[in-house]
Each structure stands twice: as C-alpha cells, then as structure tokens.
C-alpha positions, -999 to +999 in steps of 0.1 A: -323-474-673-329-502-648-315-482-619-336-452-629-368-473-628-358-487-595-352-452-580-385-439-595-404-469-580-387-464-546-395-426-544-430-430-557-440-452-528-423-430-502-452-405-499-480-429-508-509-423-483-515-460-480-480-466-467-481-439-440-480-452-405-507-433-387-539-444-370-567-436-393-595-449-371-626-429-369-630-432-331-622-402-310-599-404-281-617-404-248-603-385-219-612-391-183-613-357-167-626-354-132-660-337-128-659-304-110-687-287-092-696-251-101-678-237-071-647-257-078-648-247-114-651-210-105-621-214-081-600-230-109-610-202-133-601-175-107-567-192-101-560-191-138-570-154-140-547-145-111-518-164-127-523-147-161-526-113-144-493-119-125-475-130-156-487-099-175-475-076-147-441-092-147-439-088-185-448-051-182-422-045-155-395-062-177-405-041-208-405-008-189-372-017-173-357-024-207-370+009-222-356+029-193-323+011-196-321+018-233-330+054-227-301+058-202-277+040-225-287+062-254-284+093-233-250+084-218-234+075-252-248+100-275-258+131-256-231+133-229-197+145-242 
C-alpha cells in the first residue's frame, strides 16, 4: 500500500503544469532584422520567386521522367512477349 501511494504521488507530479520547465514569460522575443528599402525588398522577393519556379520545374521533370520510365517498364514486361 505504501509503495502504491509513493508511485501514485510520483506520477501525479510528473505532468503537473507548475513543474514543467518552460519559459512562461509574457514578453515576446525581439528579432533584429535589417531594414530593407523597397527596391531591395523587391529584389529579394524576385529571387525567391525565381528559386521556387526553378524547384517546381525540376520536380515536374522528375515526375514526368518517372511516369515515362514506368510506362516503358510496364510495356516491356507485360505487353512484349
């Protein structure tokens, strides 16, 4: 009975919100980002757009290549005898 009470007491405090170790301060974290002019901001946006467009193009090429490869494998194994 004593061991049971000790285990119960130990597990009940394990998930107690008061015992969790996290910072509960109400202040928000301040970040020090550099200020950009409008032209610099537009250049950064354009660079991001170009990068995304390039990644999408590469993904499309990979998907089309896989589809063509699967088609030829299917054709060679099942249709050619």
